[in-house]
Structure formats: C-alpha cells, structure tokens
C-alpha positions in Angstrom: 0.0 0.0 0.1 1.0 3.8 -0.6 0.4 6.3 2.0 0.0 9.9 0.9 0.5 12.4 3.8 -1.1 15.7 3.3 -0.1 18.3 6.2 -3.0 20.9 6.4 -3.5 24.3 7.9 -6.4 26.3 6.4 -6.6 24.6 3.1 -10.5 24.1 3.1 -10.9 25.8 -0.3 -8.8 23.2 -2.0 -8.3 20.1 -0.1 -11.3 18.1 -1.3 -10.3 18.7 -4.8 -6.8 17.7 -4.2 -7.7 14.5 -2.4 -10.1 13.6 -5.2 -7.5 14.4 -7.7 -5.1 11.9 -5.9 -7.6 9.1 -5.6 -8.3 9.4 -9.3 -4.6 9.1 -10.2 -4.5 5.9 -8.1 -7.5 4.4 -9.6 -6.2 5.0 -13.1 -3.0 3.4 -12.2 -4.4 0.8 -10.3 -2.6 1.5 -7.0 -3.8 0.6 -3.6 -3.4 3.9 -1.9 -4.6 5.8 1.3 -4.7 9.7 1.9 -4.0 11.0 5.2 -5.0 14.5 5.8 -3.1 15.7 8.9 -4.5 18.9 10.0 -3.5 21.3 12.8 -7.0 22.1 13.9 -7.5 24.6 11.1 -9.9 27.4 12.1 -11.4 27.4 8.5 -12.7 23.9 8.9 -10.4 22.1 6.7 -10.7 18.8 8.5 -14.4 19.1 8.6 -14.5 19.7 4.8 -12.4 16.6 4.2 -14.2 14.3 6.6 -17.6 15.4 5.1 -16.4 15.0 1.4 -15.0 11.3 2.1 -17.2 10.2 4.8 -17.3 6.2 4.5 -14.3 6.1 2.1 -11.8 4.0 3.8 -9.0 5.3 1.5 -9.2 8.9 3.3 -8.3 9.4 6.8 -8.3 12.7 8.8 -6.1 13.2 11.7 -6.7 16.4 13.6 -3.9 17.7 15.8 -5.0 19.9 18.9 -2.1 21.8 20.7 0.4 21.1 18.2 1.3 23.2 15.1 4.2 22.8 12.6 4.7 21.6 9.1 7.5 19.1 9.8 5.9 17.6 13.1 2.6 17.2 11.2 4.4 15.3 8.4 6.1 13.2 11.2 2.5 12.3 12.7 1.3 11.3 9.2 4.1 8.9 8.9 3.3 7.4 12.2 -0.3 7.0 11.3 0.3 5.6 7.8 -0.3 2.0 6.8 1.6 1.8 3.6 5.1 0.7 3.1 5.8 3.3 0.7 5.3 6.9 2.0 4.7 10.2 -0.2 4.5 13.6 1.4 3.0 16.4 -0.8 2.0 19.9 -0.1 -1.7 20.4 0.4 -2.2 23.5 -1.6 -2.0 21.9 -4.9 1.3 23.0 -6.0 2.4 19.3 -6.3 1.1 17.4 -9.3 -0.4 14.0 -8.3 0.1 12.8 -11.6 3.7 12.0 -10.7 2.8 9.8 -7.9 2.8 6.6 -9.8 6.1 7.1 -11.2 7.6 8.2 -8.0 6.4 5.2 -6.1 7.8 2.8 -8.7 11.3 4.5 -8.6 11.1 4.3 -4.7 11.6 0.5 -4.9 15.2 1.3 -6.5 16.2 4.6 -4.8 16.1 5.6 -1.2 14.4 8.7 -1.7 12.7 10.2 -4.9 12.3 13.9 -5.2 9.7 15.9 -7.3 12.3 18.4 -8.4 11.8 22.0 -10.0 15.5 22.4 -10.8 16.2 19.3 -13.1 15.5 19.3 -17.0 11.8 19.4 -17.5 11.0 21.1 -14.0 9.8 24.4 -13.1 7.1 26.5 -11.4 4.1 28.3 -13.0 3.4 30.3 -9.8 6.0 32.9 -9.0 9.2 33.8 -10.7 10.5 35.3 -7.6 10.0 32.1 -5.6 11.6 30.0 -8.3 14.8 32.1 -8.6 15.0 32.6 -4.7 14.6 28.9 -4.1 17.1 28.0 -6.9 19.8 30.4 -5.5 19.4 28.9 -2.0 19.6 25.3 -3.4 22.8 26.4 -5.3 24.2 27.5 -1.7 23.0 24.3 -0.2 24.9 22.1 -2.6 28.0 24.3 -2.2 27.8 24.3 1.7 27.0 20.6 2.1 29.0 19.4 -0.8 26.2 17.4 -2.3 24.5 17.2 -5.7 20.7 17.4 -4.9 19.2 20.0 -7.0 15.9 20.6 -5.1 16.3 20.4 -1.3 13.4 22.4 -0.8 10.8 20.6 -2.9 8.9 18.7 -0.1 7.6 16.3 -2.8 8.9 13.1 -1.5 8.5 9.4 -1.8 10.5 6.7 -0.1 9.9 3.1 1.5 9.0 3.0 5.3 12.1 1.3 6.0 14.1 4.4 5.4 12.8 6.0 8.6 14.3 3.3 10.6 17.6 4.2 9.6 17.3 8.1 10.1 17.3 10.1 13.2 13.7 11.5 13.2 14.3 13.6 16.3 17.0 15.6 14.4 14.7 15.9 11.2 11.1 16.6 12.1 10.9 20.1 13.4 10.6 23.6 12.0 9.1 24.2 8.5 10.3 23.2 5.2 13.9 23.0 6.3 12.9 19.4 7.5 13.6 18.3 3.9 17.1 19.7 3.9 17.9 17.7 7.1 16.2 14.4 5.7 18.1 14.4 2.5 21.4 15.3 4.1 21.1 12.3 6.5 20.2 10.2 3.6 23.1 11.1 1.5 25.6 11.1 4.5 24.5 7.5 5.1 25.2 6.4 1.5 21.5 6.4 0.4 20.7 7.0 -3.2 18.4 9.9 -4.3 16.7 10.4 -7.6 15.1 13.7 -8.9 12.4 13.6 -11.2 11.1 16.8 -13.0 8.0 18.3 -11.7 6.1 21.7 -12.5 4.7 23.4 -9.6 1.0 24.3 -10.2 -1.2 27.2 -9.0 -2.7 26.5 -5.5 -6.3 25.4 -5.6 -7.5 28.1 -2.9 -7.0 29.7 0.2 -3.6 31.8 0.8 0.1 30.5 0.7 1.9 29.8 4.1 5.3 29.7 2.4 7.1 32.8 3.5 10.7 32.1 2.1 12.0 35.4 3.4 10.5 34.9 6.8 12.3 31.4 7.2 15.6 32.7 5.3 17.7 32.8 8.4 16.1 29.8 10.0 17.1 27.9 6.8 20.6 29.3 6.7 21.3 28.4 10.4 19.9 24.8 9.5 22.4 24.5 6.6 25.3 25.7 8.7 24.6 23.3 11.6 24.8 20.5 9.0 27.9 21.6 7.6 29.5 21.9 11.0 28.3 18.4 11.8 29.8 17.3 8.5 33.3 18.7 9.4 
C-alpha cells in the first residue's frame, strides 16, 4: 500500500479537490493507496470539509492535531499513522502534481528517496518567478555548503519506503518548517543512500492563501544548513 501524507492548515478551499485528484490518479494507475490529511486544527474547517466529503471512504483518513502546530511535526505524525509501505508527502495547496505519484512510487523501489524536483531538466514553477529564482539560488548555496548534488532540497514532494525512517534520526529531522527536507536528504546522502530527482512543474494553488514565507524563514534555513555543515566537518 501507498500512504500519501497531506499536512494541512487552512486549506479548506482546495483540500477536497486535491484528495479527489490523488484518488483518481491512484485508480487509473491501479494503485492501492490511502490519503492521510493531517490537520493542525484549522480554524477554517479544513478537517471538517475533508471528513464530510470522504465520509465512508476507507482510502481517506483525517487526523486532527490539537495543541500542536508545525509542518515538519505534522508530516512525522502522518508517517506514524500511515499504513503503507511506501510513503509520499505532498504540499496540500495543490502545487504538487499528483500525476507524478505512480512514477515516484515505482522509482522508490530502487532509490532511497525520490524527489519531485523543480530544478532538473523539465521541472519548473508556474506560480512565481521570484520564488523560483530565490529557491534556486538557495539550493545552489545548499549544494556548495553541504557538498552534495541534490538540485531541489526544498521541494517537499518526496517518496520513499517506510524502512528508510528506521535508518534516520527522526528527532533531528522533523521540526521547524520546510528545512526538515534539507535535514532528511542530508542524512540520507550522508548514510550512502541513493536519491533520484524527477522533474515536476509546480502548479497554481487550488485555493486559500500561501503559508510559504521564504524570506521569513530565510535565516532559519541558513542556520539549519550551517549546523549540518559543522556536523559534517
């Protein structure tokens, strides 16, 4: 089975359409798949919208976290709740194209981590030129600072086998915001794991407002990279 984890906060406007799209992709590809919506008790009723739309569908589960908040910790909770042997994490705003899921999960049989990457040939973003180039520049910095070849350390569109988590230090990875992906990939590469980047084009979000604040998190991300660099040395 495949488990797709969607961490959510105030995504009511687009969550039902996104889950339905993921299920449709799985049906066409004849994949046994479940979707876990891990919601941080969104005040806009994201969890309620998903529960109402998919009530009675065993392929969709909604987990509501109360008293907790944060992207990385929500993803970890999703992995803990997941029943699948292959795990996929996606943004819940619709930026990540579910059509890539079947290919990613097939490749996860041969690679430790598969990334939906904006910065390999064929990848890109429809949404924001500023975000594209700012993230591109930061990824160049990561490659230089950590001496690793991954082009998109901040994608957040990842697939891997459950057994990978047993080889990683989860406490040292799943905190903060999108910088969790930098730490996860660094641990994989440092442990000799193989990473595959598959091109993907970020789409426009399906509704609501973006929670990505690259400039707000910039110094946090910088600090995360330098901590890893010091550890490497």
